[in-house]
Structure formats: structure tokens, C-alpha cells
C-alpha positions as CSV (number, residue, x, y, z in Angstrom):
1,X,-6.7,-54.5,2.4
2,X,-4.9,-54.9,-1.2
3,X,-7.4,-52.0,-2.5
4,X,-6.1,-50.0,0.3
5,X,-2.8,-50.7,-0.4
6,X,-3.2,-49.7,-4.2
7,X,-4.8,-46.7,-3.4
8,X,-2.0,-45.6,-1.3
9,X,0.5,-46.4,-3.8
10,X,-1.2,-44.7,-6.9
11,X,-1.5,-41.5,-4.1
12,X,2.1,-41.3,-3.8
13,X,2.8,-41.9,-7.4
14,X,0.9,-39.1,-7.9
15,X,2.6,-36.9,-5.4
16,X,5.9,-38.2,-6.6
17,X,5.0,-37.3,-10.1
18,X,3.9,-33.6,-8.8
19,X,7.5,-32.8,-6.9
20,X,9.2,-33.9,-10.0
21,X,6.8,-31.8,-12.5
22,X,7.5,-28.7,-10.2
23,X,11.2,-29.2,-9.9
24,X,11.1,-29.4,-13.8
25,X,9.2,-26.3,-14.2
26,X,11.7,-24.5,-12.1
27,X,14.8,-25.7,-13.6
28,X,13.3,-24.9,-17.2
29,X,12.1,-21.1,-16.3
30,X,15.4,-20.4,-14.6
31,X,17.0,-21.9,-18.0
32,X,14.5,-19.3,-20.1
33,X,15.5,-16.6,-17.4
34,X,19.2,-17.2,-18.7
35,X,18.8,-17.2,-21.9
36,X,17.0,-13.6,-21.8
37,X,19.7,-12.5,-19.7
38,X,22.1,-13.5,-22.1
39,X,20.7,-11.4,-24.8
40,X,20.4,-8.3,-22.4
41,X,16.6,-8.9,-21.8
42,X,16.7,-8.2,-18.4
43,X,13.1,-7.6,-18.0
44,X,12.5,-10.5,-19.7
45,X,14.6,-12.7,-17.8
46,X,13.3,-10.9,-14.2
47,X,10.0,-11.9,-15.4
48,X,11.0,-15.5,-15.7
49,X,12.8,-15.7,-12.8
50,X,10.3,-14.6,-10.4
51,X,8.2,-17.4,-12.3
52,X,10.8,-19.6,-10.8
53,X,10.6,-18.5,-7.2
54,X,6.9,-18.8,-7.3
55,X,7.3,-22.2,-8.2
56,X,9.9,-23.0,-5.6
57,X,10.6,-20.2,-3.4
58,X,13.0,-21.6,-1.3
59,X,16.1,-22.2,-3.4
60,X,19.3,-20.2,-4.2
61,X,19.3,-19.7,-7.7
62,X,16.1,-18.0,-8.9
63,X,16.7,-15.0,-6.1
64,X,20.4,-14.7,-7.0
65,X,19.8,-14.4,-10.3
66,X,16.8,-12.4,-10.2
67,X,19.0,-10.1,-8.0
68,X,21.5,-9.8,-11.1
69,X,18.5,-9.0,-13.5
70,X,17.5,-6.4,-11.4
71,X,20.9,-4.7,-10.8
72,X,21.5,-4.8,-14.3
73,X,18.0,-2.9,-14.6
74,X,19.6,0.1,-11.9
75,X,16.9,-1.3,-9.1
76,X,19.8,-1.4,-6.3
77,X,17.2,-1.6,-3.5
78,X,15.2,-4.7,-4.9
79,X,18.3,-6.4,-6.2
80,X,19.5,-6.1,-2.5
81,X,16.5,-7.8,-1.3
82,X,17.0,-10.6,-3.5
83,X,20.5,-11.0,-2.7
84,X,19.6,-11.2,1.2
85,X,17.4,-13.9,0.5
86,X,19.7,-16.0,-1.8
87,X,22.5,-15.2,0.9
88,X,20.1,-17.0,3.7
89,X,19.0,-20.2,1.1
90,X,23.0,-20.5,0.2
91,X,24.1,-24.0,1.3
92,X,27.6,-23.9,-0.4
93,X,30.7,-21.4,0.9
94,X,30.7,-20.1,-2.9
95,X,27.0,-19.3,-3.0
96,X,27.2,-17.8,0.1
97,X,30.4,-15.5,-1.0
98,X,28.9,-14.5,-4.2
99,X,25.5,-13.3,-2.6
100,X,27.5,-11.4,0.2
101,X,29.7,-9.8,-2.5
102,X,26.8,-8.6,-4.8
103,X,25.3,-7.1,-1.7
104,X,28.3,-5.1,-1.2
105,X,28.0,-4.0,-5.0
106,X,24.2,-3.1,-4.6
107,X,25.3,-1.0,-1.1
108,X,28.3,0.8,-3.4
109,X,25.6,1.7,-6.1
110,X,23.6,3.3,-3.1
111,X,26.3,5.4,-2.1
112,X,26.4,3.3,1.2
113,X,30.1,2.5,1.2
114,X,30.4,1.9,4.9
115,X,27.4,-1.4,4.4
116,X,29.4,-2.1,1.4
117,X,32.8,-2.6,2.9
118,X,31.4,-5.1,5.5
119,X,29.5,-7.0,3.0
120,X,32.6,-7.6,1.2
121,X,34.3,-8.5,4.4
122,X,31.9,-10.8,5.3
123,X,32.3,-12.6,1.8
124,X,36.4,-12.9,2.1
125,X,35.6,-15.0,5.4
126,X,33.7,-17.4,3.0
127,X,36.5,-16.8,0.1
128,X,39.6,-15.2,1.4
129,X,41.2,-15.6,-1.7
130,X,38.6,-13.7,-4.1
131,X,40.6,-11.0,-5.5
132,X,37.6,-8.9,-7.0
133,X,36.1,-8.8,-3.4
134,X,39.3,-7.9,-1.9
135,X,39.8,-5.2,-4.5
136,X,36.0,-4.1,-4.1
137,X,36.6,-4.0,-0.4
138,X,39.6,-1.6,-0.8
139,X,37.6,1.0,-2.8
140,X,34.9,1.1,-0.5
141,X,37.1,1.9,2.6
142,X,38.8,4.6,0.2
143,X,35.3,6.2,-0.7
144,X,34.2,6.0,2.8
145,X,37.4,7.5,4.2
146,X,36.7,10.3,1.1
147,X,33.2,11.0,2.4
148,X,34.3,11.5,5.8
149,X,37.1,13.9,4.6
150,X,34.4,15.8,2.7
151,X,32.4,16.2,5.6
152,X,35.2,17.6,7.6
153,X,35.7,20.3,5.2
154,X,32.5,21.3,4.8
155,X,32.9,21.5,8.6
156,X,35.9,23.5,8.3
157,X,34.2,26.0,5.6
158,X,31.3,26.5,8.0
159,X,33.6,27.4,10.5
160,X,35.9,29.4,8.5
161,X,32.4,31.5,7.6
162,X,32.0,32.9,11.1
163,X,35.4,33.7,11.4
164,X,36.4,37.1,9.5
165,X,39.9,39.1,8.4
166,X,43.1,36.8,7.8
167,X,41.5,33.7,9.3
168,X,38.5,33.6,6.7
169,X,41.1,34.4,3.8
170,X,43.3,31.4,4.9
171,X,40.2,29.5,5.0
172,X,39.2,30.0,1.5
173,X,42.5,29.8,-0.1
174,X,42.7,26.3,1.7
175,X,39.5,25.3,0.6
176,X,40.2,26.3,-2.6
177,X,43.2,23.9,-3.0
178,X,41.5,21.1,-1.6
179,X,38.8,21.7,-4.1
180,X,41.6,21.2,-7.1
181,X,42.5,18.0,-5.2
182,X,39.5,16.3,-5.0
183,X,38.0,16.7,-8.1
184,X,36.8,13.4,-9.7
185,X,35.0,12.6,-6.4
186,X,36.9,9.5,-5.5
187,X,36.8,5.8,-6.7
188,X,33.5,4.6,-8.4
189,X,32.4,1.7,-9.6
190,X,32.5,0.8,-13.1
191,X,28.9,1.6,-14.9
192,X,29.1,-0.7,-17.8
193,X,28.4,-3.8,-15.8
194,X,27.7,-6.9,-18.2
195,X,27.8,-10.0,-16.3
196,X,25.6,-12.8,-16.8
197,X,24.1,-15.4,-14.1
198,X,25.7,-18.6,-13.2
199,X,29.4,-18.9,-14.3
200,X,30.0,-16.1,-16.5
201,X,33.0,-14.0,-14.7
202,X,34.1,-10.6,-16.0
203,X,36.0,-7.7,-15.3
204,X,35.5,-4.4,-14.8
205,X,37.4,-1.1,-16.9
206,X,40.1,0.5,-15.1
207,X,39.3,4.2,-13.7
208,X,40.4,7.3,-15.6
209,X,44.1,8.6,-15.0
210,X,42.5,11.9,-13.9
211,X,40.3,10.3,-11.6
212,X,43.2,8.1,-9.8
213,X,45.4,11.2,-9.8
214,X,42.5,13.0,-8.0
215,X,42.5,10.1,-5.5
216,X,46.1,9.7,-5.2
217,X,46.5,13.2,-4.2
218,X,44.1,13.1,-1.3
219,X,45.9,9.9,0.4
220,X,49.3,10.2,2.3
221,X,51.7,7.8,3.8
222,X,51.1,3.8,3.3
223,X,47.6,4.4,2.2
224,X,48.8,6.2,-1.1
225,X,50.7,2.8,-1.7
226,X,47.3,0.6,-1.1
227,X,45.4,2.9,-3.2
228,X,47.8,2.8,-6.1
229,X,48.2,-0.8,-6.0
230,X,44.1,-1.1,-6.2
231,X,43.9,1.8,-8.9
232,X,46.8,0.0,-11.3
233,X,44.3,-2.8,-11.4
234,X,41.0,-3.3,-12.7
235,X,38.4,-3.1,-10.4
236,X,35.4,-5.6,-10.3
237,X,32.3,-3.9,-10.0
238,X,29.9,-6.6,-11.4
239,X,27.7,-9.2,-9.9
240,X,29.6,-12.2,-9.4
241,X,27.6,-15.5,-10.7
242,X,28.2,-18.8,-9.6
243,X,29.0,-22.4,-11.7
244,X,25.7,-23.5,-11.6
245,X,23.4,-23.4,-14.4
246,X,20.2,-25.1,-15.6
């Protein structure tokens, strides 16, 4: 009887020590990945985060940080997939909000402002006071309206080509004016992201003045005031990071 008890105790001890070792290995790999990320070695960081995921695929941190590293490598589809996994694994509101925010960023980079706006909106439900998310949400909506406006203009141009005489001439003149007003292709995200994983917030760069003017020239009424307010501030297009670190 005593022999059986000792044997079971040894099994439990080995199993428990194995779990602790696995947790420590996971944390070490994430920490090493963060160090490489801080030195802009995104390939090395990605490798460490993927090793960490192999060690423990059910934790938020490694998936989230891998998403940030892939985002920096401009692998936006792959980054989106990791952010989506992180969002499902999140256990706190800040984690969930950050993952949704970065999903929005990835969608903006993939020129899908409608989906980006939806992710930003979901993120704001988790953290209504996150100003960076709110600004990106407004920019995504402006970008979506610009795309819709361009499509409408293309349809009008095609219709004008099928016409003739004076109507065709007026259509060409209107098209010329619209092209001048819409130079700059609307609000875009800052290309110079330098965010760090876990607790290193960052700010984007202000849009060029000529780009601001081009955007505002295409917007009327109350929307113009909203756009002016957004563009006067610095947009945040960098992957958000959390406060945890290992």
C-alpha cells in the first residue's frame, strides 16, 4: 500500500514539474521574442513567438505579439489571423480591445475600411475611452466614404462617355474638377509604425497638409467639422500593445 502511494506521489511530482518547466519555457521564449522585437529583428521575434506557441498554443500573449511582428513585416493577412486567435483567447477587456484594434489596423492596410471600422467599433465597446481607436474608427469611415464616392464618380464617367454633345462636355469638365479635389487618395494610415509588444504605446505621424486639404475639399457640412477635428490630431495606426510583459 505504501509503495503504491509513493509511486503515485512520484508521478504527480514529475507531472507538476513538467508543467512548471513548460510554463517557464513559454515565458522565456516570449521574453526573448520581445527583446528581438525591440531591436527591430522581426524575423527573429516571429521565430521565438512561434516556438512559444508550440509550447503553449492556448495563451493570448504569444499570438498577439506574433501578430505585431508579422504586421511590422507587412504580412497583414498573417497578422490578422494571429490577432483573431489572440482575440478569442483574451481573458481581459484590455486584451480583447487591443486585439480588435489591431484587427482594424490590419484591415486598413489591406484596404478594407468597412471591416476595419467594424473591428474598431467592437474594440470601442470593450474600451470606450481609447482615443486612438476612436480616431482610427473615424478615419476608416472617411476612407470608406471616399471609396464609395470614387465608385460613383467612375459610374458617372462611364455614363458621360456614352452620351454626346454638350452633356459629354459638361461631364468631362466635372470630372476634371473632381480629380483635382480628390488628389491624395484620402486618409491613410501612417507607414512608419514602431510599436513594441506589451506595454509600449506609440503615436502616429500627422498627415501632410496637402493631403488634409484634399480630404476636406471632398467633405461638406458637419462631416467636414469631424474630419477637421480628426486630421488636426495625430492618428494612431500602429499595433497596440498590452501592459503585460515576461
